[in-house]
Every structure is written in structure tokens, then in C-alpha cells.
C-alpha positions in Angstrom: -0.1 0.0 0.0 1.1 3.5 -0.8 -0.9 6.0 1.3 -4.3 6.5 -0.5 -3.3 4.2 -3.4 -4.0 0.4 -3.5 -3.5 -2.3 -6.1 -6.1 -4.9 -6.7 -4.1 -7.5 -4.8 -3.7 -5.3 -1.8 -7.5 -4.7 -1.8 -8.1 -8.4 -2.0 -5.9 -9.0 1.0 -7.7 -6.3 3.0 -11.1 -8.1 2.5 -13.0 -4.8 2.9 -16.8 -4.6 3.2 -18.5 -4.3 -0.1 -15.5 -5.7 -2.0 -14.7 -9.4 -3.0 -11.6 -11.0 -1.5 -10.5 -12.3 -4.9 -8.1 -10.2 -7.0 -9.8 -11.4 -10.1 -13.2 -10.0 -9.1 -11.7 -6.7 -8.0 -10.1 -6.2 -11.4 -13.4 -7.1 -13.0 -15.1 -4.4 -10.8 -12.4 -1.9 -11.9 -13.1 -2.7 -15.6 -16.8 -2.3 -15.1 -16.4 1.0 -13.3 -13.7 2.3 -15.8 -11.4 3.0 -12.8 -8.4 3.1 -15.2 -9.6 6.4 -16.8 -11.4 8.0 -13.8 -10.4 11.5 -12.9 -10.8 13.7 -9.8 -12.6 17.0 -9.4 -9.7 18.9 -10.9 -9.1 16.5 -13.7 -6.3 14.6 -11.9 -6.2 10.8 -12.7 -7.4 8.4 -10.0 -5.4 5.5 -11.4 -1.8 5.2 -12.0 0.8 2.7 -13.2 2.4 0.7 -10.5 6.1 1.1 -10.3 8.0 -2.2 -9.8 7.8 -5.8 -10.8 4.5 -7.0 -12.1 3.2 -3.6 -13.2 -0.6 -3.1 -13.2 -2.6 -0.3 -11.8 -2.9 1.4 -8.4 -6.3 3.0 -7.6 -7.1 5.9 -5.5 -9.1 5.2 -2.3 -11.9 7.5 -3.6 -12.8 5.0 -6.3 -13.8 2.4 -3.7 -17.5 1.8 -2.7 -18.7 3.7 0.4 -18.8 0.5 2.5 -15.1 -0.2 1.7 -14.1 3.3 2.5 -16.0 3.2 5.8 -14.3 -0.1 6.7 -10.9 1.6 6.0 -11.9 4.4 8.3 -12.8 1.9 11.1 -9.3 0.3 10.7 -7.6 3.7 11.3 -7.1 4.8 7.7 -8.4 8.4 7.2 -10.6 8.6 4.1 -12.0 11.7 2.6 -15.6 11.0 1.8 -17.0 11.6 -1.7 -18.8 14.9 -2.3 -22.3 13.3 -2.1 -21.3 9.7 -1.2 -21.8 8.9 -4.9 -20.3 6.3 -7.1 -17.2 6.5 -9.2 -19.4 7.6 -12.1 -20.4 10.8 -10.4 -19.6 14.2 -11.9 -17.0 14.7 -9.1 -15.0 11.8 -10.4 -13.8 13.9 -13.4 -15.4 11.8 -16.0 -16.9 14.9 -17.7 -13.5 16.3 -18.0 -12.3 13.2 -19.7 -15.5 13.1 -21.9 -14.9 16.6 -23.1 -11.6 15.5 -24.6 -13.0 12.6 -26.6 -13.7 12.6 -30.4 -17.1 13.1 -31.9 -17.4 9.5 -32.7 -17.0 8.5 -29.0 -19.5 11.1 -27.9 -22.0 9.9 -30.6 -21.7 6.3 -29.5 -22.3 7.4 -25.9 -25.5 9.2 -26.9 -26.7 6.1 -28.8 -26.2 3.9 -25.7 -27.9 6.4 -23.4 -31.0 6.5 -25.8 -31.2 2.7 -25.9 -31.1 2.4 -22.1 -33.7 5.1 -21.9 -36.1 3.0 -24.1 -35.4 0.0 -21.9 -36.3 2.1 -18.8 -39.4 3.4 -20.5 -40.6 -0.2 -21.0 -39.8 -1.1 -17.4 -41.6 1.9 -16.1 -44.7 0.8 -18.2 -44.8 -2.5 -16.3 -42.7 -4.7 -18.5 -40.0 -7.0 -17.0 -36.4 -5.9 -17.4 -35.6 -9.2 -19.3 -38.5 -8.6 -21.7 -37.7 -5.0 -22.2 -34.0 -5.7 -23.0 -34.9 -8.4 -25.5 -37.5 -6.1 -27.3 -35.1 -3.1 -27.5 -32.2 -5.4 -28.6 -34.2 -6.8 -31.4 -35.4 -3.3 -32.6 -31.9 -1.8 -32.4 -30.1 -4.8 -33.7 -27.9 -5.0 -30.6 -27.0 -8.1 -28.6 -29.0 -8.3 -25.4 -25.8 -9.1 -23.5 -24.4 -5.8 -24.7 -27.4 -4.0 -23.3 -27.0 -5.8 -20.0 -23.4 -4.7 -19.8 -24.5 -1.1 -20.5 -27.0 -1.4 -17.6 -24.2 -2.4 -15.3 -22.0 0.6 -16.3 -25.0 2.9 -15.6 -25.9 1.3 -12.4 -25.9 3.8 -9.6 -25.1 6.7 -12.0 -27.5 9.6 -12.1 -29.2 10.3 -15.4 -27.3 13.5 -15.9 -24.0 11.6 -15.8 -24.8 8.7 -18.0 -23.0 10.1 -21.1 -19.4 9.9 -19.8 -20.2 6.6 -17.9 -21.4 4.9 -21.1 -18.8 6.3 -23.5 -16.6 3.5 -25.0 -13.0 3.3 -23.7 -11.0 2.1 -26.6 -7.4 1.7 -25.4 -6.0 0.1 -28.6 -3.3 -2.6 -28.0 -2.2 -1.3 -24.7 0.9 0.6 -23.8 2.9 2.0 -26.7 6.4 0.8 -27.4 8.9 3.5 -26.4 11.6 4.7 -28.7 15.2 5.5 -27.7 15.7 9.2 -27.2 18.6 9.5 -29.5 16.8 7.5 -32.2 13.8 9.9 -31.8 16.0 13.0 -32.1 17.6 11.5 -35.3 14.2 10.8 -36.7 12.9 14.3 -36.1 16.1 15.8 -37.6 15.7 13.6 -40.7 12.0 14.5 -41.2 12.1 18.2 -40.3 14.1 19.3 -43.4 13.3 21.6 -46.2 13.5 18.8 -48.7 10.4 17.4 -47.0 11.1 13.7 -47.0 8.2 11.2 -46.4 7.7 10.0 -42.8 7.7 6.3 -43.9 11.1 6.8 -45.6 12.6 8.5 -42.5 11.3 5.7 -40.4 12.9 3.1 -42.6 16.3 4.9 -42.2 15.9 5.0 -38.5 15.1 1.2 -38.4 18.4 0.7 -40.2 20.2 2.7 -37.6 18.4 1.0 -34.7 19.1 -2.5 -36.1 22.9 -1.6 -36.1 22.6 -0.5 -32.5 20.5 -3.5 -31.3 17.5 -1.3 -30.5 13.8 -1.9 -31.1 11.7 0.6 -33.1 7.8 0.9 -32.8 5.7 0.8 -36.0 5.8 4.0 -38.1 2.1 4.7 -37.4 2.9 4.6 -33.6 5.8 7.0 -34.2 3.6 9.3 -36.2 1.1 9.5 -33.3 3.9 10.4 -31.1 5.1 13.0 -33.5 1.6 14.6 -33.8 1.4 14.7 -29.9 4.8 16.2 -29.2 5.8 18.4 -32.2 3.9 21.7 -32.6 2.6 22.5 -36.0 4.4 25.8 -36.3 7.7 23.9 -35.9 6.8 21.6 -38.7 5.9 24.4 -41.0 9.2 26.4 -40.2 11.5 23.4 -40.7 9.8 21.8 -43.7 8.5 24.9 -45.5 10.6 27.8 -44.4 10.0 31.2 -42.8 7.8 32.6 -45.5 5.4 29.6 -45.1 5.4 30.2 -41.4 4.5 33.8 -41.9 1.7 32.9 -44.3 0.2 30.6 -41.7 -0.9 33.6 -39.8 -4.0 35.4 -41.0 -3.3 38.5 -43.1 -3.5 41.8 -41.3 -6.7 43.8 -42.1 -6.1 47.4 -42.6 -8.9 50.0 -42.7 -8.8 53.0 -44.9 -11.9 54.7 -43.3 -9.7 57.4 -41.7 -8.1 58.4 -45.1 -9.5 60.5 -47.9 -8.8 60.7 -51.7 -5.2 61.5 -52.6 -4.0 61.3 -49.0 -2.1 58.1 -49.9 -1.3 56.7 -53.3 0.4 53.5 -54.3 2.8 53.0 -57.2 4.1 49.8 -58.7 4.9 48.1 -62.0 3.2 45.1 -63.6 4.4 43.1 -66.6 1.4 42.6 -68.9 0.7 39.0 -70.1 0.5 40.0 -73.8 3.2 40.0 -76.5 3.4 43.4 -78.2 5.2 44.4 -81.4 7.3 47.4 -80.7 8.4 48.0 -84.3 11.7 47.0 -85.9 15.2 47.3 -84.6 18.0 48.9 -86.7 18.6 45.7 -88.6 14.9 45.4 -89.5 13.9 42.7 -87.1 10.6 43.1 -85.2 11.0 43.8 -81.5 8.5 41.4 -79.7 8.3 41.9 -75.9 5.8 42.0 -73.1 5.0 45.6 -72.0 5.3 47.0 -68.5 2.5 48.9 -66.9 3.6 51.6 -64.2 0.5 52.8 -62.5 -0.5 54.9 -59.5 -3.5 53.9 -57.5 -5.5 55.8 -54.8 -5.4 53.8 -51.6 -8.7 55.1 -50.3 -10.9 54.5 -53.3 -8.7 51.8 -55.1 -9.0 54.0 -58.4 -6.1 54.0 -60.9 -5.2 57.6 -61.3 -2.4 57.6 -63.7 -0.5 55.0 -65.7 1.9 54.6 -68.6 3.1 51.6 -70.7 6.9 51.3 -71.3 9.3 48.5 -72.4 10.6 48.1 -68.8 10.1 49.5 -65.3 12.4 52.5 -65.4 12.7 55.8 -63.5 11.9 57.9 -66.6 8.5 56.4 -67.0 7.9 56.5 -63.3 8.6 60.2 -63.3 6.2 60.8 -66.2 3.5 58.9 -64.4 4.0 61.3 -61.4 3.8 64.3 -63.8 0.5 63.0 -65.1 -0.8 62.5 -61.5 0.2 66.1 -60.6 -1.3 67.6 -63.7 -4.6 65.8 -63.5 -5.3 65.4 -59.7 -2.7 67.4 -57.7 0.0 66.5 -55.1 -0.7 63.6 -52.7 0.3 63.7 -49.1 1.9 60.2 -49.0 3.3 57.6 -51.3 3.4 53.8 -50.6 6.1 52.1 -52.8 8.6 49.3 -52.7 12.4 49.8 -53.1 12.5 49.0 -56.8 15.2 50.7 -58.8 12.5 52.8 -60.6 10.8 54.1 -57.5 13.7 54.4 -55.0 15.9 56.2 -57.5 17.6 59.5 -56.5 15.6 61.3 -59.2 12.4 60.6 -57.1 13.4 60.0 -53.5 16.8 61.6 -53.2 17.2 63.2 -49.8 14.5 60.9 -48.1 15.5 59.9 -44.6 14.8 56.2 -45.1 15.6 54.9 -48.6 16.7 51.3 -48.9 18.2 51.5 -52.4 21.6 52.7 -53.5 24.0 54.6 -51.2 22.5 57.4 -49.2 24.8 60.5 -49.1 24.2 63.9 -47.5 25.3 65.5 -50.9 22.7 63.6 -52.9 20.4 65.9 -55.0 16.9 66.3 -53.6 14.5 64.1 -55.5 11.1 65.1 -56.9 8.9 63.6 -54.3 11.1 64.8 -51.4 11.2 68.3 -52.8 7.4 68.4 -53.0 7.0 67.2 -49.4 5.4 63.9 -50.2 5.8 61.4 -47.3 7.2 58.2 -48.5 6.2 54.9 -47.0 8.3 51.9 -48.0 6.5 48.5 -48.4 8.3 45.2 -47.9 9.7 43.6 -51.0 7.8 40.6 -52.4 5.0 41.2 -50.0 1.9 41.7 -52.1 -0.4 42.0 -49.1 1.4 45.3 -48.2 0.5 47.1 -51.5 -3.3 47.3 -52.4 -2.4 47.9 -56.0 -1.4 44.2 -56.4 -5.1 43.3 -56.0 -6.0 45.7 -58.9 -3.2 44.2 -61.1 -4.8 40.8 -60.5 -8.1 42.1 -61.8 -6.4 43.7 -64.8 -4.5 40.5 -65.7 -7.8 38.6 -65.9 -10.1 41.2 -67.4 -7.8 43.0 -70.0 -5.0 40.6 -70.8 -7.6 38.0 -71.9 -9.4 40.3 -74.1 -10.5 38.8 -77.5 -8.3 41.5 -79.2 -5.2 39.8 -77.6 -6.1 36.2 -78.7 -3.0 34.4 -79.6 -0.8 37.1 -77.9 -1.8 36.1 -74.4 1.1 34.4 -72.6 -0.5 33.2 -69.4 0.1 34.5 -65.9 2.9 31.8 -65.2 5.1 29.4 -67.2 2.7 26.5 -66.4 -0.4 28.4 -67.7 0.6 28.9 -71.4 -2.3 28.5 -73.8 -2.0 26.2 -76.8 -1.8 29.2 -79.1 1.1 30.7 -77.1 3.2 33.2 -79.0 1.2 32.6 -82.2 1.0 36.4 -82.8 1.9 39.8 -81.4 -0.3 42.9 -81.0 0.7 46.2 -82.5 1.6 48.8 -79.9 -1.2 51.2 -80.9 -3.8 48.5 -80.8 -2.5 47.3 -77.4 -2.6 50.8 -75.9 -6.2 51.5 -77.2 -7.6 48.2 -75.6 -5.6 48.5 -72.5 -6.5 52.2 -71.7 -10.2 51.4 -72.3 -9.9 48.5 -69.9 -8.4 50.7 -67.3 -11.2 53.1 -67.5 -13.7 50.3 -67.4 -12.0 49.0 -64.2 -12.5 52.3 -62.5 -16.1 52.6 -63.7 -17.3 49.1 -62.7 -20.1 49.4 -60.1 -20.9 47.2 -57.2 -17.4 47.0 -55.9 -16.8 45.1 -52.6 -14.0 47.3 -51.2 -14.3 48.7 -47.8 -15.5 52.1 -49.0 -17.5 50.9 -52.0 -19.6 48.7 -49.8 -20.8 46.5 -52.6 -22.7 49.3 -54.4 -20.3 52.0 -55.7 -17.5 52.1 -58.2 -14.0 53.2 -57.6 -14.7 56.4 -59.6 -17.7 57.2 -57.4 -15.8 56.6 -54.1 -12.9 58.8 -55.3 -15.1 61.6 -56.6 -17.1 61.9 -53.5 -14.0 62.2 -51.3 -12.0 64.3 -53.8 -14.7 67.0 -53.8 -14.2 67.8 -50.0 -10.6 66.7 -49.5 -7.9 69.2 -48.9 -5.5 68.5 -51.9 -2.6 70.6 -53.0 -2.6 71.6 -56.6 0.5 71.4 -58.7 2.0 74.8 -60.0 3.7 75.1 -63.2 7.1 75.1 -61.5 6.3 71.8 -59.8 5.2 70.3 -63.1 8.5 71.4 -64.5 10.3 69.7 -61.7 8.3 66.5 -62.4 9.2 66.6 -66.1 13.0 67.3 -65.4 15.3 64.7 -63.9 18.1 65.7 -61.5 21.6 64.4 -61.1 24.7 65.6 -59.2 27.8 66.2 -61.3 31.1 68.0 -61.0 32.0 70.9 -63.2 35.2 70.8 -65.2 38.2 71.9 -63.1 39.6 74.1 -65.8 36.6 75.4 -67.8 33.6 74.7 -65.6 31.9 72.7 -68.5 29.4 70.0 -67.4 29.4 66.6 -69.2 26.1 64.6 -69.2 25.1 61.7 -71.5 28.1 62.2 -73.8 27.3 65.9 -74.3 29.1 69.0 -73.0 27.2 72.0 -71.6 28.7 75.4 -70.8 28.0 79.0 -70.1 30.0 82.0 -68.9 28.7 81.6 -65.3 30.1 78.1 -65.0 33.7 79.3 -64.8 33.0 80.4 -61.3 31.9 76.8 -60.5 35.0 75.0 -61.9 35.8 71.9 -59.9 32.7 72.2 -57.8 29.7 69.8 -57.4 26.4 71.1 -58.9 22.9 69.6 -59.3 21.5 69.7 -62.8 18.0 69.2 -63.9 17.3 68.1 -67.4 14.9 66.3 -69.7 16.4 62.9 -70.2 14.2 62.5 -73.3 15.7 65.6 -75.0 19.3 66.2 -74.0 19.7 69.0 -76.6 17.8 71.3 -74.3 19.8 73.5 -71.8 20.6 72.3 -68.3 19.1 73.9 -65.3 22.1 74.2 -62.9 21.5 74.5 -59.1 23.9 74.3 -56.1 23.7 71.5 -53.6 21.1 73.4 -51.6 18.8 73.6 -54.5 19.3 77.3 -55.4 19.1 78.0 -59.1 22.4 79.3 -60.5 22.3 79.4 -64.3 21.2 77.8 -67.6 23.9 75.8 -69.4 23.2 75.3 -73.2 24.5 72.4 -75.2 28.1 72.9 -76.4 27.9 71.2 -79.7 30.7 69.7 -81.6 31.5 71.2 -85.0 33.1 70.0 -88.3 36.9 70.1 -88.5 36.9 72.5 -91.5 33.7 74.4 -90.5 35.0 78.0 -91.1 31.7 79.6 -90.0 31.9 77.7 -86.7 35.6 78.6 -86.4 34.9 82.3 -86.9 32.1 82.2 -84.3 34.5 80.6 -81.9 36.9 83.4 -82.5 34.3 86.0 -81.7 33.3 84.2 -78.5 36.9 84.1 -77.5 37.3 87.9 -78.1 34.1 88.6 -76.2 35.4 86.3 -73.4 38.8 88.0 -73.2 37.3 91.6 -73.4 34.9 90.8 -70.6 37.7 89.4 -68.5 39.9 92.5 -69.1 37.0 94.8 -68.3 36.4 93.0 -65.1 40.1 93.1 -64.2 40.2 96.9 -64.9 37.3 97.4 -62.7 39.3 96.1 -59.8 41.8 99.0 -60.1 44.9 96.8 -59.4 48.4 98.0 -58.6 51.3 97.5 -60.9 54.2 95.5 -59.7 56.5 98.6 -59.3 53.8 100.2 -57.2 53.5 97.3 -55.0 57.3 97.2 -54.5 57.4 100.8 -53.3 54.8 100.0 -50.7 56.7 97.2 -49.3 58.9 97.8 -46.2 62.8 97.9 -46.5 64.6 94.5 -46.1 67.5 93.8 -43.6 70.8 92.8 -45.1 71.2 89.0 -44.9 74.1 87.5 -42.9 76.9 86.0 -45.1 76.7 82.2 -45.6 79.4 80.3 -43.6 82.0 78.6 -45.7 83.5 75.1 -44.9 86.8 74.9 -42.9 87.9 71.5 -44.0 87.2 69.2 -47.0 87.5 65.6 -47.0 87.7 63.4 -50.1 85.8 60.0 -50.2 86.2 57.2 -52.7 83.2 56.3 -54.8 82.9 54.0 -57.7 85.7 54.4 -60.2 88.4 56.9 -59.6 86.3 59.9 -59.0 86.7 61.7 -55.6 84.1 63.9 -53.9 85.0 66.6 -51.4 83.0 67.0 -48.2 83.5 69.1 -45.1 85.3 67.6 -42.2 86.5 68.6 -38.7 90.3 68.7 -38.3 91.7 65.6 -36.5 94.8 66.4 -34.4 95.8 62.8 -34.0 95.8 62.1 -37.7 99.3 61.9 -39.4 100.1 63.7 -42.6 99.3 67.1 -43.8 95.9 68.7 -42.7 93.9 70.5 -45.4 93.2 74.1 -45.2 89.8 75.6 -45.7 91.0 78.1 -48.4 92.8 75.5 -50.5 90.1 74.4 -53.0 92.1 73.5 -56.1 91.5 70.2 -57.9 95.1 69.1 -57.5 95.1 69.9 -53.8 91.9 67.9 -53.2 93.3 64.9 -55.2 96.6 65.0 -53.1 94.6 65.1 -49.9 92.5 62.2 -51.0 95.4 60.0 -51.8 97.0 60.7 -48.4 93.9 60.0 -46.6 93.3 56.7 -48.4 96.8 55.6 -47.5 96.2 56.4 -43.8 93.0 54.3 -44.0 94.8 51.4 -45.5 
């Protein structure tokens, strides 16, 4: 005995009142009362595995009949009585806690058994004997009468309200599962939880090979799978077998409301490759250029209306800038922009000077971009995250409604490599025809009624939602100067150190004012589509300095151009001389007269002794040397500088050294 816990053999030895003295009958009573799965008021189990030889179960004293618990109390064993003196099937036994954790199949079977017993009880209450009632119900329900008698035993002494958990089937399978070695289990998990996603059965076969070499037993793979489902959380499986992105997608998408916005408060820009082959004309060799066009569009986040768009060969900053110019001209200047960090949208031409730009190197001397100069607040979306950009939803509609237009039959490519139609690339649409159909489709997209967006509410179109808010929203209108900024790109260059000329796109630009900026960094604004126009030159702070026209190259023997060059040089020199004359400078003689008198410099000291040293060949070099009183032979004098004297001294010195 272990405190309040007893085995069937121990209870048989005690021969308590209300209990048989045979271990076999006590085990039968435990099976009928489902003692092995009984739980206490807080869900704690009232049966546990016995530790030691023989195994089996130990049962808590609260499972015993009231007479047996009273007998134990008389023998000096303190026993806590049941809540209402009930049987193990009472609600206090925790069976309802166990029943709530069972499957629907177990619960359905329990309800069927309760209904059958209720019919038997109804016949008995009507005056029929129990045996006759059981036989009648068994024949009607196609159930063995012995089975119904077993159910009546399970429900004996149990209140009607607690019959469901008492009659629920306890299917315990084949008994205790075979345990697996901890290291083998770790190796099995390591094999299965890989990004290559191997099959569970294959991993189990590899583990069986390892276990056989180590002399270990391995349970059946289905048993191991049940253990895996119990112990390994689903997020771990997704992370290890499918990766970080799959784990992120396992969470519900964030729902963001636009009810607190208004039209033009926030716009979204992005590019989309159209699923149509287009003929762009011929290249210089006469071959047709067939390529899929790229749509660059701006969408209003509040209404989901496409406000401006352009078609180009690729997603580039020039087209993006022109789309912004269309937006400013037609609708005004938005307060904010949502964009990703693509090369076209995060370029310095558009977002230079922004505090948080995640493309290219950010330098303090970068020119201020168009959007930054206009005070548009830029919000960066995460790359490859379509949920962050509402415009992606609009692109999906366009890909279905416009790209599959009958006018594009045979030119439609499919939205992925596996969705190519049978007539793939059988023709290409002319660019003009493509633009006509696509622009009409964009307008139809905006005008379609009964949109199910947050603000359309299933009744309005994107156009109607935008118009209603645009009429009352505070929106800044673009001035002519701002439109000019949108049409001109900007870049930071360095003027030539000698002439001040500016080179851009293989051209040279120069004006008289640029000589003052020689070697300095400047910001130039220009039209990239027409580089023959003059440059607008600004300093790094954005202040306008001058206009620099194109400095064109001329023919080698163009005399008219040469004479015009000479006239420019004369005007240039004349202007410089006039500017120098205006400074009223002093001549060199006048400047010398105004300088103070100079002191007479001290005479340079002359060497007292010369010493000849031997170099390569027979040449000798004279250097100064301090007289050595201990040296034998004649000492040289400082005033003796003849070549013969120096040679004689050198020969004497070399003999002394030898």
C-alpha cells in the first residue's frame, strides 16, 4: 500500500466490506467502473501505473465503494468521503473532464447507448419486466441483449445526468505504446524536419536501419507518427519543412482599414508586366521587336482607383517620373506615397534626400528628389509582399479582365510558365492597338459598379468613391514650377576643373557663369528624353544658378563655326579684361614701393675642411670635415680648393686608412 493508493491484490488481502476477497473480481469491478480512466474533481487521474515488478494499476481510495471506505476508516485509515457519497461515475470523479476531450465518434456512441437504455427504462416503467424490455429493444436496435445488460451495469448507480461519460466507450488500442530510444527519436525528427520534405515512412525506414545496427527496437511508423503529432507543434513543422515565408503565411493577413483616409491622402505606385506579346516596331537591322510591355500605375489607396498610368518597355525611373507628372497635372499632389524599393521608384531622381531609402547609397550631398522636394511622405513596403500594397489586387483584376481580351487572342502568354495556352506566342499585337484596348480596360476597371471594397460597400464604383471624397478633401494643386520639376530629372555632377563645363550623356554643356563653379559639385535638372535642351544648374542646396546650353561639336573644316568661336573668345577676353580693370589693381612697381625695407642677410658660412671620399671608379668627392689632431700627414686648409690639392689630400687619406 502506498498512502491512499491500492492495487487490486492489496484490496483483496484487506477483504474490505463491499469488496470481494478475490483479486480477479476486484479487477473485474475496476473494468466495469472504468477506474483506469477515472479523474478527480480537478481532472487529476485516479489511477496510475504501478512502479515495480509486475506492473498493473494502483487505484485511489476515492474509487472504492462507500462501504469499503467506511471499513478502511474503522481500521484507522483516514478517508475523505465523496462529495455526495456517490459512485465513481459521479460528476465529481472527473469523467466529464475526460469526456470533453474525446472525439465526436466516441460522444456519438455514448449518446446512442444512453438512448437505448432510456427505451429499456421506459418499457420497465410501463410495467414490462427488465428481461423482456432488454430483448425487445435489442431486437429493434439490432444490438445483442448481452451488450445492453453490460451497459446497464455501467450505468448502475449513476445519475441520469452523468450517463453520457459513464457509457462512453473506452477504446485503449493494443495497450501501452512501445517507447523509442531518445537519441533515435532525435535523429528521426532531424531527418523528417528538413526543407527537402522527405516522407515519414522513408525516414522511419532509415531509423530502423540505424536502430538495427545498435540493437534497439523501433515501434511501428504509425505509432511514431502519433507520437510526432502529440509532441511536435505544427508551427515547428511548417518552419522546418517549408521555411520562414510559409510560417508567416500561416498567420491570418492583417486587415487594414482606410476609413480614416481621404482621396489623394495616400497613393500606391508599382509596376506590372502585362501578359501580352506586343510588337514594338523594328530594330536597326529590320527585325521586329516582340516583348511584353510593363505597366507603371499609381492607385489611390482610399478609393482603389487607378489615377495615372503609362506603358513602357521596362520598369524605369523615366517612365515613373512621367506617371507622377500625369498625376500632378490631373489630380494634384498627394500627401503620401506607398512604394517598394524597386530601382525605378527608389531612384535619386524621385526619392533623393529621403531619410529612409533602402536602395543605392545614401549620401548627404545627394540631390533632392522630386517627391522629397514636394514634401510627399514616402512609406516603404516590404519587397515581395503583395499584401502590403493594395495595387497588387488591382493588377490581378487587370491580368484577368484586360490581358484575356479577345483582341489579344494568340498574344496572351498566361500568368505563369505552367499556364501557357495552346496558341502561345502565335501572334503579337501592334503597340497602338494594345494601348487602345488597355487604356479602355483601365477606364472600365475604374467605372465598374458594385465593388466590394471597404469604401464601395458593394454598391459604388472606384470612380464614385474617389469623386465623393475628392470634392471635399484638402488636396494641394501642382503649380507650373512643380510640373516642370516633375518633367525634369536631376543628377549631381562635377564641373570641369579648368573650364567649368558639365558633361552629361556624352554631351558637354557650358555657359559663362560656369567658370565660377569650376571643380565644384552642382545639381543639374534636365529632360532625359531631349538632351539637346539647356541644363538647369543648381547648387547642392537647391538654389538656381544658371542655364547651361549644349556645347555642340563642329566640323573640322567648318569655317563659320571657327569664326564664331573666335568671336566668342574675343568677347570672353574683353569681358575678363574689363572685369580686371574694374578692380583697379596696382602694378608690380607700385607694389614694391609700398613694401617695407629688407635687412641685409648674414653671409653664408664657408666650410673649414674638406674630406675626399672614394666612390665607384676613380672619382673623388670633397665634403667638409672637422680637423683631427691625432691624424698623421698634412691637414687640409679651408681656403685650399684647387682640384690638384683635393686629389693629393684624398690620396694621403686613403693611405692612412689602409
